[in-house]
N, C-alpha and C positions, 0 to 999 in steps of 0.2 A: 732186299732190305728197302731199296728205294720204292718198290711197288707197295710194300706194306705201309710206308710213311704216306704215300699218296692216297691210299685207301683210307687211312686214319684221318687225314686232312679232309677228304671228301665227306666222311661221316660227320665230322665236327661241323663243317660248313652247312650241311643239310639240317643237322639238328638245331644249329643256331638260327637258320632261316625259318624253320618251323616254329621255334619259340617266339621269334619276332612276329610271325604271322598271327599267332593265337593270343599273344599278350595284349592286354588292353592298352589304350593310347597312353594312359598315365604311367604305365610301366615301361613302355618302349623308349620314352624320351631319354632317360639317363644312360642308355646303352649305346647311343649313337656317338661316333667319334667327334663329329662337329654338329652341334645342335642347330637346327634351322631357326629362322625367324618365325615368330608367331604372327602370321598374316591373316588369321581368322579367329573367331571365337568358338571354342569347342565347349558346348554346354550339354551335359547329359539330360536326358528326359527324366521327369519325376519318378517313373517306374524303375529307372536304372540306379537311383540313389539307394545304397544299402541302408538298412535300419529296421527297427521293430515295426510290427503292425498292431492294430487294435485287436484285442482278444475278442472272443465271441461274447457279445453283450445282447441280451434280449431287448426287444422293442420296449422303450419306456412307456408307462401308462399315461394316459391323458384323461381329461374330463369327458372326452367323446368315447374313448375306448379304454375304460378302466380295467384293472385286473379283476377277473371274476372272484367274488368273495368266497365261493365254495371251492375253487381250485387254487386260490392263492393263499399259502399258509401265512400265519401271522407271527411276526417276530416280536415277542414281548421283550423289550429292551429296557433294563434299568439304566439310570444315569451312570453308575459306576462302570457298567459294561460298555457303554458308549465311550467313556473316557479311555477304558482299557483297549478298545479296538483302535482308537485314534493313536494311542501310544505304540501299539504293535505295528502300525503302518506309518510310523513317523520317521522313516529313513530320510524323506524330504518333509520338512515341517510345514504343515498347511495351516492356513488361517482362513477365516471366512472371506470368500471372494477370490481365493487363489492360493498361491504359494508365498511363503515368507522369504524365500531365497536362502534360507538356512538349512543345513543338513546336520545329521549327527556326526558326520566325519570332519566338520570344520575344526573342532578343538584338536583332533589328532593331526590334521594337516598343519595347523599352526605350531603344534608341539615339535614338528621336525626342525623348525628353525632354531631351536635350542641347540641341537647337535650341529647344525650348520655354523652357529656362532662359536661353539666349542671346538669345531674343527680347526680353527686358527691355531690352537695350542697343541695339535697333534704333531708328533715327530714326523719329519719329512725326510724320506730316504731318496737320494738322487745318485744315479750312476750313469755317467756319460762315457761311451766307448766310441772312439773314432780311429779309423785306419787311414793313413796317408801314404801316398807315394809321390814324391817330388823329384822331377828330373828337369832341371832348368839348364838350357844350353848356355855356354859361355866361351869366350875366345881366350886363346893363350898362344904363346910362341912354341913352336915345335922344339923340344929339347935336343933333337937330333939335327935339326936344321933351323937355327934361329932366324933365318930369313923368311921362314914360312910361319903362317898363322893357322892354327887348327882350332876347330870348334868341338868341344866335348861337353857331355852332360851326364855326369855320374848320378845314379839313382840314389834316393834317400828314402828308405822305408821306415815308417814310424807308426807306433800304436800308442794312443793317449787314453788313459783311463783315469777318470775322476769320480771317486765314490765317497759319499759323505752323508752324515745324518745331522740334521739341524732341528732345533726346537725353540719355539717362542714360549717364554715363561709368563706367568701372570703379572709380573712387573714390567713386561715389555721387553725384557732381555732376550737376545737371540744367541743361543749357545750352539756350537757346531764342532763336529769331529770329521776330518776328511783325510783321504789317502789319495795320492797322485802317483801314478806309475806311467813312465814315458820311455819305453824301449825304442832305440833307433839303430838301424843297420844301414851302412853306407857301402855302395858298390865301388870302393876305391881302396887303395893301399896307402900305407904310411901313417895311419892314424894310431894314436896311443891305445884307444879302446874301440873295438868294433866286433860285435855290437856294444852299444853304450846304453845303460839302463839307469837313469836318475829316478829316485823315488823320494817321497816326502810324506810325513804324517804331521798334521797340524790340528791344534785346538784353538778355537776362537770364541770370543765373547764380546757382544755389543750391548751395552746397557744405556737406554735413553735416560737422561737425567731430568729433562723438562718435558718437552713434547714427546708423547708416546710412552712415558714412564709412569709408574704407579699402578697400584692394584685397582683402584676404582675406575679409572678411565679404560683400562684394558678388559675388565670384567663387565663393564656396563653393557656391551652388546648382548651378553648372555642374559643379564637381568631384563633387558628390553624384550628379548625373545620370550622369556618366561612370563613377563607381564602381558605380552600379546597373546600367549596361550590362554591366560586367565580371561582376557578380554573376549576371546573367541568363545570360551565356555559360557560366560555370562550373556553374550549375545545370543548364543543358542538357547540358553535357559530362558531368556526373555521371550524368544520365539515360541518355546514350548509352553510357557505360561499363557501367551496369547492364544495358542492353539487350544489349550484346556478351557480357557474362558470362552473361546468361540464355540467349542463343543457344548458347553453348558448353555450358552445363549441360543444355539441352534436347537438344542433339545427342548428348552422351555418354549421356544417359538413354535415348535411342532405341537407341543401340548396345547398352547393357546389356539392354534389353527384348528386342531381336531375338536376342541371345545366349541369353537365358533361354528364348525360344521354341524355338531350335534344341536346347537341352538337353532340354526337355520332349518335343520330337519324338523325340529319340533314346531317351528313357525309354519312350515309347509303343512304338517299334519293338522295343526290347529286351524289354519286357514281352510284346508279341505273340509274339515268338520263344519266350520262356519258356513262354507258355501252350500253344503248339503242342507244345513238348517234353513238357510235363506231360500233355497229352491223349494224345500218342503213348505215353508211359510207362504211362498209365492203361489204354490198350488192350492193352498187353503184360503188364500186371500188375505193373509196377515202380513204380507211383505210386498214391496213394490219391485218392479223390474230394475229400478236403480240400485236397490240393495243387492240384487243378484249380480248385476254388472260390476258393482264396486267390489264384491267378493271375488269375482273372477279376475279382476285387475290386480287386486292385492295378492292373489295366489300366483299369478304370473310374475309379479315383482319378487316374491319370496323365492320362487324357483330359480329366477335369475341370480338372486343373492346366494342361493345354495351352490350354483355352478361356480360363482366367484370364490366361495369358501372352499369348495373341493379343489379348485385350481391352486389356492393358497396352500392347502395341505400338501399337494404334490410339489410345489415350489419349496416349502419348508423341509419336506423329506429329502428332496434332491440336495438342498444345501447341507443337511446333516450328513447325507451319504458322501458328499464331496469332502467335507472336513474329516470324516472318519476314514477316508481312503477306500471307500467301497465303490463299485461300479454304479452307473446311473440307474440301472434297473436289475434287480435280482428277483427270483420268484416270490420272495417273502416281503410282506409289508411291515414296516417298522411301526410298532405301537409303543409309545412311552408308557411305562408302568410305575415309575417313581413318583410319589405324590409330592407336590411342591410344599415347601415349608410355609405355614401360616402364622408362625410365631415372630413377634417383633424382636429384632436383635439389638441389644443395648451396646452401642458403640462408644467407647471412650476416646474422645478426640485427641488428647495428648498421647495416649498409647499408640494410636494409629500413626501419628507423626513420628514417634520414636522408632516404631517398627519399620516404617517406610524408609527412614533415613539410613537404616542399616541393611535392609533386605531387598530394596528395589534394584533390579539388575541394571537399569539404565543409569542410575546414580552411581552404582558400583563401577560401571564402565568409565564414567567421567573421572572418578577417583583414580582408576588405573591409568587413564590417559595422562593425568597430571603426574602420576608416579613415573611413568615412562619418560615424560618430558624432563623431569628432574635428572634422570640418568643421562639423557641426551645433552643436557646442559653441562654435566660433568665432562662429557667428551668434547663439547665445543670449547669449554674453557681450557682444556688441555691442548686442543689444536691451536689455540691462539698464543701459545708459548713459543719461544724460540727453540730451534732444534739443537740440542747439546747432547752428544753421544760419547760415552766413554768406551774405548775399544781396547781390546787386549788380544794378542795372538802369540802362540808359541809353536815352533815348527822344528821337527827333526828331519834333517836332510840326509840322504844316502846316495851312494853311487856304486854301481857294479858293472863289470864289463870284461871283455876278453882281450888280452894283449896280443901283439903280433906273434909271440911264441906260443900261443894257444893256452895261456894260463888265465884262470878266472881270478880276478881280484875284486875286493869289495871293501867298503867301510864297515866299521864296527857300529853296533847299535848305540845311538846317543852320542856319537863322536862329533857330529857337526850339528849345531842347533842355532836357532835364531829366534828372537822375540821382538814384540812390538807393543808399545803402549802409547795411547794418544787420546786426545779429546777433540772431537769434531764439532764445529759450530756453524750453523747456517740459519738465516732468518730473512724472509722477504721484507725489504724496507717498506715500512708502513703497515704491513700485515693487513691489508685492506680486506681481502677475501675472508680470512679466518675470523676477523673481528666482526665483519658483516654477518657471518653465520652465527656468531655468538649473540649479536643483537637480535637476530631473527628468532633464535631459540628463547631468549628472554621475553620477547613479545608474544611468542606462541604460548608460553606459560601464562602470561597475563590473560590472553584470549581464552585459553581453556579454563582458567579459574573463573572468569566471568561466565563461561558456558555452564560450569558446574553450579554456580549460584543461580543462573537462569533455570537449570534443571530442577533445583530445589523449589524455586518459585513456581514453575509450571506443575511440578508434582503436588505441591500444596493445593493449587487450584483444582487439580483433578481429584484429589482426595476430598476436597470440599464439595465438589459436584456430586461425587458418589454418596457422601454423607447426607446431602440434601435430598438426593434422589431416593435414597432408602426411606427417609421419612415420608416423602411425597407418595411413593408407590404404595407403602403400607397403609397410609391414611386413605388413599384412593381405593385400595382394596376393601377396607372396612366400609367406606361410604358406598361403594358399588355393591357390597354384600347386602347392606340395608336396602339399597335400591332394588336389588333382585327380589328380596323377600317381599317388599311392598308391591312391586310389579306383579309378582305371582298372586298375591292376594287380590289385587285389582283385576287381573286376568280371570281368576276363578269367578269373581263376582260378576264381571261383564259377560262371561260365557254363560253363567247361570241365568242371568236376566235375558240374554239373547236367545237362549234355548227355549224359554217359555214365551218369548216375544212380548214380554211385559217390562215396563219400567216401574220405578217406585211410585209414579203418579198414575199408574194404570194405563199409560199410553204405550204406543209401539216403541220397542227398543231401537236405538240408533246403532247401526253397524259401524259407524265411524269410531264409536267408543271402543268396540271390540278390536277393531284394527289397530287403534292406538295402543291398546293394552298388549296385544300380541307383539307389536313392534317394540314397545318399551321393555317388555320382559326379555325378548331375545337380545336386545342391545345391552341390557343390564347383565345378562349372563356372559356375553362376550367381553364386556368391559371389565367385569370382575375377574375373568380368567386372564385377560391381558395385564391387568394391574398386578395380580398375584404372580404370574410368570415373570413380569418385568421386575418385581421385587426380588424374586429368586435369582434372576440373571444379574441384578445389580449387586447382590451379595457376592457373586463370583467376581464381578468387576471390582468391588472393594478389595477382595482378596488379591486380585491381580494388581491393583494400584499400590497395595502395601507390600507386594512381592512374596506373599506366603500362600499362593493358591496351590502350588505343588505340594507343599507340606500339609496343607489342609486336606488334600485328597490322598495323602500317603504316598507320594511319588518320589522316588529316589533315582539318581543316576548311577549307572554301573559302567565301568570301563571294560570294553571288550578288546581283545588283542588278536594279532595275526602274526604269522611267521614271515620274515623277509631276510634278505641277505644282511649278514652282520659285519663287524669290522674285520673279521678274518677272511672274508671273501667266500667264493663259491665252493672252495674245497672243504669247507667246514660246515657244520650244521647251522641252519638258519636260527636267528634270534627272534624272540617275541617282542613286539612293539605295540603301542596303543593303536587301535584301529578306529574306535568311535566311542562316544559317550551316549549310550542308549538309555532313554528313560525306562525304568522298570515298571512293572504293573502296579497300579494303584492298590493300596491295601485297604 
């Protein structure tokens, strides 16, 4: 048997040593009997830090190495599809330039605090079991020889069990029912009862009359948690609104950039044609070398402008991919196909103000903050009151044991009772801390009310900016449209004159007029596209400022649920709880 135990101990020691040898440093520390001092810095290398890696992403295109047009498929993307893709990838809500810091899980995370606040009112079961053995030595005279002193220490074995259920009610009252059992056995003779088992059953009630009492102060934490959940939802909704507005802005920015590329391509073609005409006229003697040099210089400038325009398209497409949650480069090129609206929107200013006052998430958040502060004020006022508690207790006592003649004796049920009634009072003299917290809450309400007024003030200016911008961009669009038409007529006339190398006076045509016409037409096309797309983006901005951009695109939020451990524990089926508020597809 001894050899078996030795072999078992050797196997355990070897296995323990092998585990410590292969375990990482961070796992070995807790298993040491005495932890050593940290006398050096242990820093892992970057490759040792666990975590995800980048997925396989193709090389992004550049103006130097663009995607081949014949091998790169075109992704015709309507605006509604772009918004739908952004919503599908909105686990982390993105905005132009990065992340908003909001996720679809935030409201569900805040919602858990409601049950945390309600947990104060859950029944509390408590059972304490303690075993004691007391053997204290003591001196006494020897009964057989009184001149001698002996030391004895009879043993006392005791088991103490306290089991009870208590519950806090919505008025602040604490009701409880408890059972106490305390059997004791003595290693000595001559006792009336050995073992001796005293028991008791008691009911108690403590009701705060001032501080801690009342429905509203005790239920205020639940209301605050519910308001915080609403705040989290509207914060997330505000981020989703900004994401949708950013998608619309990025979409129309890509439309404007692609239109600018087309205009620069046309300028290059027109300048190449003008250069060929100048070279032909030079060969026949109808043009000078300066005309040819000027044509070549203009062609180089337009080609450089085309490179800049192509780079802008790549930048705008990358920005759109980022906010849509797409990788930087995929085999397909995004081509917007939704036409921008060219109709003037009649905006009623009083209606805009009324809708924004009700629908803007940031204003709703400030209203909820004030509502939560009112609930906290109720709590602070209650905390500033003196502590006056009414207490009541009723107890049934019992006793059971064995007599020296081995007979079991016990009391009858309800034979011995006791009760207690009382009123307990306590108050800090001056109540400086509680009244300071009350003043703090009153000042916070004043501050937040001022912030709400400032929020309305700022929102009014933002709405006014959008209102003015809509009128400005639309009027600019109509003006640039007229400019484009006039520039085209001028370009056709100048090219016709330059092609035959004749002016209206019969003299040689001036190439500078042609160059100015090409430049003016291209700039007018780009300016018209920028004004029209800016007008459409500003429409989304106005919807964003009034808080109706999600409803305008048919976007609704749907609660998704997940299973987790419920109140009954692991031995029972999981319960379903809110997981996230995911924006649904736009209708």
